[in-house]
C-alpha positions in Angstrom: -88.7 -25.1 45.2 -90.5 -24.9 41.4 -92.0 -21.7 42.2 -89.0 -20.2 43.2 -86.9 -21.7 40.0 -89.7 -19.8 37.5 -89.2 -16.9 39.5 -85.7 -16.8 39.1 -86.0 -17.6 35.5 -88.0 -14.7 35.0 -85.9 -12.5 36.4 -83.2 -13.5 34.5 -84.8 -13.1 31.5 -86.9 -10.3 32.1 -83.9 -8.1 32.9 -81.8 -9.5 29.7 -79.0 -11.3 31.5 -79.4 -14.5 29.8 -78.4 -14.0 25.9 -77.6 -16.6 23.7 -74.3 -16.2 21.0 -73.7 -17.9 18.0 -69.9 -17.5 18.9 -68.3 -20.6 20.4 -67.3 -20.4 24.2 -64.0 -21.5 23.6 -61.7 -20.3 20.3 -61.4 -22.6 17.9 -58.8 -24.7 16.3 -56.4 -21.5 14.0 -53.4 -19.7 13.9 -52.2 -17.5 16.2 -49.4 -15.2 16.9 -47.0 -16.4 19.4 -43.2 -15.5 20.4 -40.9 -18.3 20.2 -37.1 -18.5 21.9 -34.2 -19.7 19.0 -30.9 -20.3 21.2 -28.2 -22.7 20.8 -26.2 -23.8 23.7 -22.7 -22.8 21.6 -24.1 -19.5 20.4 -24.1 -16.6 22.7 -27.4 -15.0 22.1 -30.7 -15.5 22.0 -33.6 -14.4 19.5 -36.8 -14.2 19.9 -39.3 -14.7 16.8 -42.9 -14.1 16.6 -44.8 -16.4 14.2 -47.7 -18.1 14.1 -48.8 -21.8 15.3 -52.1 -23.7 15.7 -53.6 -23.7 18.7 -57.8 -23.8 20.0 -60.2 -26.1 21.1 -61.0 -29.0 19.4 -64.2 -31.6 19.8 -63.3 -34.7 21.7 -65.2 -37.3 23.3 -64.3 -40.0 25.8 -66.6 -42.8 26.4 -68.3 -43.2 29.5 -67.9 -47.5 30.1 -64.0 -47.3 28.5 -63.1 -51.1 29.9 -66.2 -52.1 27.5 -65.7 -50.6 24.4 -62.4 -49.4 22.7 -60.9 -45.8 23.1 -62.0 -43.1 20.7 -59.0 -41.3 19.2 -58.4 -37.7 20.7 -57.4 -35.2 18.5 -55.9 -31.8 19.0 -55.1 -28.6 16.7 -52.6 -28.8 14.6 -50.9 -28.0 11.6 -52.9 -28.4 8.1 -50.0 -26.3 6.0 -47.2 -25.4 7.2 -43.9 -23.4 5.9 -40.5 -23.4 7.9 -38.7 -20.2 8.1 -34.8 -20.3 9.3 -32.4 -17.7 11.1 -29.0 -17.4 12.0 -27.6 -16.8 15.2 -24.9 -14.4 15.3 -21.9 -15.6 17.6 -21.5 -19.2 17.4 -18.5 -21.1 17.9 -16.6 -22.5 15.1 -17.9 -25.7 13.7 -21.9 -24.9 15.4 -24.2 -24.4 12.8 -26.1 -20.9 13.8 -29.0 -22.3 12.1 -32.4 -22.7 13.8 -35.5 -23.5 12.0 -39.2 -22.6 13.4 -42.6 -23.7 12.0 -44.9 -21.1 10.9 -48.7 -22.2 10.2 -50.5 -20.8 7.4 -53.6 -22.8 8.2 -55.0 -25.6 10.9 -56.7 -28.7 11.5 -58.4 -30.3 14.7 -56.3 -34.0 14.3 -54.2 -36.5 15.4 -51.2 -35.4 17.4 -48.1 -36.4 15.5 -45.3 -36.8 17.9 -42.4 -36.5 15.0 -43.4 -33.2 14.3 -45.3 -31.7 17.0 -45.6 -31.2 20.6 -48.3 -32.8 22.0 -48.6 -31.3 25.6 -47.0 -33.0 28.5 -44.2 -31.6 30.8 -41.8 -29.4 29.1 -38.3 -30.1 28.8 -37.1 -26.2 28.3 -38.7 -23.0 29.6 -39.9 -20.9 26.3 -37.9 -18.1 27.4 -34.2 -17.5 26.9 -31.1 -18.4 28.7 -28.4 -16.5 26.9 -28.8 -12.3 26.7 -31.1 -11.5 24.3 -31.5 -9.7 21.0 -34.3 -7.8 19.3 -37.4 -10.1 17.9 -37.8 -10.8 14.5 -41.6 -11.2 13.2 -42.6 -14.1 10.6 -46.2 -14.1 9.9 
C-alpha cells in the first residue's frame, strides 16, 4: 500500500499536477460590487442600485471541547469604513418619505457582527428582488 501511495505521489508531482499557490483558497474579506433593490410599500416603483458591500472569508476557530471551555468569539466580514448614499423613489403617495438610504463600503475588516447595523446572516425576511415595477439601476461606487 505504501508503495502505491509513493507511486501516485510521484506521478502527481512529475506531471505538474500539484502546484502550490500563494493565493488564498477563498477570497478574503473585501469590498465587492453588489446590486440592491430599493423600494417602499407606498411607492409604486423599485430602483436597483449598484454599490459596494463587504464580503469574503474571515478565519475563525471553534473549540473541540466546547463544554469545558468558553466559546471563542466568531467574526464576520463587516464594514471598517462606510458612507451612506440616498436616493428618492419617484411617485410615492403623499405623506410617504421617498428617501431610501443604503451603505457604500469604503473598506472592510473581520470583526464581530453588530446586529444594529449589519445583516448577520440567517433567514431573510425579504428577497433581494423588486416587488414593484423596476426602473433602470443607479451606480454608486
